[in-house]
LOLOPA-434683 format. One record per residue (C-alpha): residue in one letter; x, y, z. Coordinates in steps of 0.5 Angstrom, whole numbers, padded with zeros to 4 digits, always signed. Example, Ala and Ser with C-alpha at 12.3 -4.5 7.8 and 13.67 -1.06 7.14 Angstrom:
A+0025-0009+0016 S+0027-0002+0014 
END
This chain:
M+0030+0001+0013 L+0032+0005+0019 R+0030+0011+0016 H+0023+0009+0015 C+0022+0006+0023 I+0024+0012+0026 P+0018+0016+0025 A+0014+0010+0028 F+0018+0010+0034 I+0018+0017+0035 L+0010+0017+0034 S+0010+0011+0040 I+0014+0015+0045 F+0009+0021+0043 F+0003+0017+0045 T+0006+0014+0051 I+0007+0021+0054 C+0000+0023+0052 S-0003+0017+0055 F+0001+0019+0062 V-0001+0026+0061 S-0008+0024+0060 V-0008+0020+0066 G-0005+0025+0071 T-0010+0030+0069 A-0016+0025+0070 A-0012+0024+0077 S-0012+0031+0079 E-0019+0032+0077 A-0021+0027+0082 K-0023+0032+0088 D-0025+0030+0095 I-0032+0030+0096 K-0036+0030+0103 I-0043+0028+0103 V-0048+0030+0109 A-0054+0026+0110 S-0060+0029+0113 F-0062+0023+0118 Y-0060+0016+0119 P-0063+0012+0114 M-0060+0016+0109 Y-0054+0016+0112 I-0054+0008+0112 M-0056+0008+0104 A-0050+0013+0103 K-0045+0009+0107 N-0046+0003+0102 V-0047+0007+0096 V-0040+0010+0097 K-0036+0005+0100 D-0029+0004+0099 V-0029+0010+0094 P-0023+0014+0094 G-0024+0021+0097 V-0031+0021+0099 S-0034+0021+0106 V-0041+0021+0109 Q-0043+0025+0115 N-0050+0025+0119 L-0053+0032+0119 T-0057+0030+0125 P-0056+0027+0132 P-0056+0020+0132 L-0062+0020+0137 T-0066+0025+0133 G-0071+0020+0130 C-0076+0022+0124 L-0075+0030+0122 H-0082+0032+0124 D-0081+0040+0125 Y-0073+0039+0126 T-0070+0045+0126 V-0063+0046+0124 T-0058+0048+0129 T-0051+0052+0128 N-0047+0046+0129 D-0051+0043+0123 M-0050+0048+0119 K-0042+0048+0120 K-0042+0041+0118 L-0045+0043+0111 A-0040+0049+0111 D-0035+0044+0107 A-0039+0039+0104 Q-0041+0038+0097 V-0047+0034+0097 F-0053+0034+0101 V-0057+0027+0101 A-0064+0028+0103 N-0070+0023+0103 G-0075+0029+0100 A-0082+0028+0100 G-0083+0033+0105 M-0079+0030+0110 E-0074+0035+0111 S-0078+0042+0112 F-0071+0046+0113 L-0068+0045+0106 D-0070+0052+0104 K-0065+0054+0109 I-0060+0049+0107 V-0060+0052+0100 A-0060+0059+0102 G-0054+0058+0107 H-0050+0054+0102 P-0052+0055+0095 N-0047+0051+0092 I-0048+0045+0095 K-0051+0039+0091 I-0058+0037+0094 I-0060+0030+0092 Q-0067+0028+0094 L-0068+0020+0094 A-0076+0020+0093 G-0076+0021+0085 G-0080+0015+0082 I-0084+0013+0088 P-0091+0014+0088 L-0093+0017+0095 I-0098+0016+0100 K-0103+0022+0102 G-0103+0023+0109 E-0109+0024+0113 G-0113+0031+0112 N-0108+0037+0110 E-0102+0033+0113 G-0099+0032+0105 D-0095+0026+0103 N-0093+0021+0108 P-0085+0022+0107 H-0083+0015+0111 L-0081+0012+0104 W-0075+0008+0106 V-0079+0003+0111 S-0082+0000+0105 I-0076-0005+0102 P-0078-0004+0095 N-0078+0004+0096 A-0071+0003+0099 I-0068+0000+0093 I-0071+0006+0089 Q-0068+0011+0093 V-0061+0007+0093 K-0061+0007+0086 N-0063+0014+0085 L-0057+0016+0090 G-0052+0011+0086 R-0054+0014+0079 A-0053+0021+0082 M-0046+0020+0085 G-0044+0017+0078 E-0046+0023+0075 L-0043+0028+0080 D-0037+0024+0080 P-0036+0020+0074 I-0028+0018+0075 H-0031+0013+0080 K-0038+0011+0077 E-0036+0004+0076 L-0035+0004+0084 Y-0042+0007+0085 V-0045+0002+0080 K-0042-0004+0084 N-0043-0001+0091 T-0051+0000+0089 A-0051-0007+0085 N-0048-0010+0091 Y-0053-0007+0096 V-0059-0007+0092 A-0058-0015+0092 K-0058-0015+0099 L-0064-0011+0100 E-0067-0016+0094 T-0066-0022+0099 L-0069-0019+0105 R-0075-0017+0101 Q-0076-0024+0098 K-0075-0027+0105 M-0080-0022+0109 H-0085-0023+0103 S-0085-0031+0104 E-0085-0031+0111 L-0091-0026+0112 A-0095-0028+0107 P-0099-0032+0111 Y-0101-0026+0115 K-0104-0022+0109 G-0110-0018+0111 N-0108-0018+0119 S-0110-0011+0122 I-0105-0007+0127 I-0105-0001+0131 T-0099+0004+0130 F-0097+0010+0134 H-0093+0014+0129 E-0095+0015+0121 A-0088+0011+0119 F-0091+0005+0117 P-0096+0006+0111 Y-0091+0004+0106 F-0089-0002+0110 A-0096-0004+0111 Q-0098-0003+0103 E-0092-0007+0102 F-0094-0013+0106 D-0102-0013+0105 L-0103-0011+0113 K-0108-0006+0115 I-0107+0000+0119 A-0113+0000+0124 A-0111+0007+0127 V-0105+0011+0128 V-0105+0014+0135 E-0100+0019+0136 R-0099+0022+0129 E-0093+0026+0131 P-0088+0023+0135 G-0088+0026+0142 S-0095+0029+0142 E-0099+0025+0147 P-0106+0023+0145 S-0112+0027+0148 A-0117+0023+0153 Q-0122+0023+0147 E-0117+0020+0142 L-0115+0015+0147 A-0122+0013+0148 Y-0124+0013+0141 T-0118+0008+0140 I-0120+0003+0146 E-0127+0003+0143 L-0124+0001+0136 V-0119-0004+0138 K-0125-0007+0142 K-0130-0007+0136 N-0125-0009+0131 R-0121-0014+0136 V-0115-0012+0134 L-0110-0016+0139 A-0103-0013+0137 L-0101-0005+0138 F-0094-0003+0135 S-0090+0002+0139 E-0083+0005+0136 P-0077+0004+0140 Q-0075+0012+0139 Y-0082+0014+0143 S-0086+0014+0149 A-0090+0007+0149 S-0095+0010+0155 A-0101+0011+0150 A-0100+0004+0148 G-0099+0001+0155 T-0106+0005+0157 I-0109+0002+0151 A-0107-0005+0152 R-0109-0005+0160 E-0116-0003+0157 T-0117-0008+0152 G-0112-0014+0153 A-0108-0012+0147 K-0101-0014+0147 V-0096-0009+0146 Y-0090-0010+0141 V-0084-0006+0138 L-0083-0004+0131 D-0077+0000+0129 P-0078+0005+0123 A-0070+0005+0122 V-0069+0012+0124 T-0064+0011+0129 G-0059+0005+0130 P-0051+0003+0130 D-0046+0006+0125 D-0046-0001+0121 Y-0047-0002+0113 D-0052-0007+0115 A-0056-0004+0120 Y-0062-0003+0116 I-0062-0010+0114 N-0061-0012+0121 I-0067-0008+0123 M-0072-0010+0118 E-0070-0017+0120 N-0072-0016+0127 N-0078-0013+0125 L-0080-0019+0121 K-0079-0023+0128 V-0083-0019+0132 L-0089-0019+0127 K-0088-0027+0126 Q-0088-0027+0134 A-0094-0022+0134 F-0099-0026+0129 E-0097-0033+0131 E-0098-0031+0139 L-0105-0028+0137 N-0108-0032+0132 
END
């Protein structure tokens, strides 16, 4: 009897040793991953997707007060941040005009663009596609899912964590989406004027009408002719609410308000903010309060 038991015993030891070797090999293959996000909204998404994943860190490429990346030029310091990074997370859809420079300077970095699967809104004239995808909550959800899936493929050892984090954050965003749709439903069809082309996806989602965009490029003050045209438009369409952004000057909004009696409110496209996991959600909830206040005061 003993003679027959020995092979099974030895076989058991063999498989146990193999199991330890397999685990040790997998652990040794788990390398640290540094992610650099192109700008603030991508950074907040990445923080949530890689939360508590061992060895994975996230850094924001651009300064926290940059806002949207229109005509942004990467600096020497920016390129240094990418020197030891394995992943670069971009919005895509034309937002990061400097992507070619990053690829040329860091050919081995993995570029993850989050615009995939999102129908794009065409800009005015020759402006190309509007890249402000994340300002719409369903688009933000798609972007988060795109990032979670890409990270799971890139780092399969921690795939379950990426899946869990993505699901948790998407659940929060879905709750936010339902709340905003419910509370903004009475104001469908209302007209607003904005001072940056950041809100077409937002307006599309909540069935609002953008009567005019005064400053198509942040920091570019409208001409006297453009101001006169907008003032006439506001009067003609009886637009009562003007929405500026906290990242940019509201001087043009003030001029239009004085000439028309319209009131200025502030909508935030979530391109700057605190280093907080729920920052995007908090910003959008504040936008909900601002819109409700504006529509209730002016209707």
